[in-house]
N, C-alpha and C positions, 0 to 999 in steps of 0.2 A: 756567865757574858763573856767571850772569850772573842781576842780581836788583834790581828795582826797591826803594830804600831809600830810608823817610821823613827826609827835612832838615828842621831844627829842635829835631831831641833833641841829640843828642850833636855834630850838627857842620852849617854852612850848608854852601854852595855859590856861588861866584861863578864866573859863567861867563861866558866869552870867544875871542874870534874864534878860529881854530887856528894863523894865522902870527902874529899877535901874542900869542895865548898861550903857544906852545913857545917864543918868545923870552923872554917875562917868566920860565917860571919854570925857563929854565935858567940868568938871570939872580937868579933867588931861590935857588937849590940854589948858587949860586956863594955870594949874599952871605950865607945861612941854616945850608949845610952840615947835617949830622946833623939839625938844627931845622926843614928846611923844610916839612915836611906835607905833606901826600900830592896828589897832582895828575893827574888823571886826562883823556887825552886821547877823543877819538868822530869817528873820521872819517865815521861814517856820515849821514846825511841830504842836506841840502842845500850842507851846508858846516863844516866842521872844528870841533869844539868843544872848549875845555880847560876844566876843572872845577877850582878851586882850592876843597881843604876846611877851613873856616875856624870858629874858634870858635860855637857856638850863638847865637845874638842877632844876630850880625856884618851879617844881609841885614837889619833893621828899621835901621840907621843907613849902609847903603850905598846914594853916590848916584856911582856914577861912570860919565861919558859912556860907551858902546860896552858896555857890560857887565849881567850881567842876575844878580839875587843871587835863589839860591832858597834860601826862610828855613822855615817852620812853613805845612804845607798845600802843602808842592813834594817830588817824588819826583827822586829820580838815580839812574839805571843806572849799578850798579858792577858788575864786572870782580873774579868772587871769585877767579882765576887769579891770581896776581902777576906771570906769566912770559909772560903771553897775546902773541901772535901779534900785531904792528902793525898790520897788516892790518883787525885789528876791535877793538872797544874795549877800552883798555891804560890800565894805568899808566906816565906821563911820570917821577911818582916818587910809587914804590910806598909803601904804609901801613906802619910799624915796627912793627904790634904788639905796641906797650907800654902798661902804662897808667900816667898818662894818654898815650893819642895825643898826639904832637906834631903842631900843627896850622899852618896858612899863618897867620903873622903878618901879620892884616889892614891895617896901619898901613905895612908894608913893601910888601907887594901894592898899595897904592893908590900910594904912592911911587911904583914902578916904571913902574904902569901910566899916570900922569900923567908921568911923563919920556920914556914914547912917545907922549902925546895919545893914549890908546885915543881907538879910532872905533868907528860901527857895522856 
């Protein structure tokens, strides 16, 4: 089940190029463990993109080169199937479906992206 969901209410999304995004997602999992937060991969389109779901409001304060922040007035296409085929839209780190949902820590994400010299 694929659905467009509004960002900025429960979470924001930081979008990163696929190759860098996958590396950072793996390092984030290593650093944060079960508190990583949801990370989505979209291999469709001209470039693969990785979406890190961060706390709402992150997009308002985000300025890391080579990334795009989706907050209020933006939509992110999410896959409701947690074990979807990796050829399409799929979760690199699935949501834990707990309340409150652990989200990606913006400062840790910023640090990892800066270490890798995020590029457009």
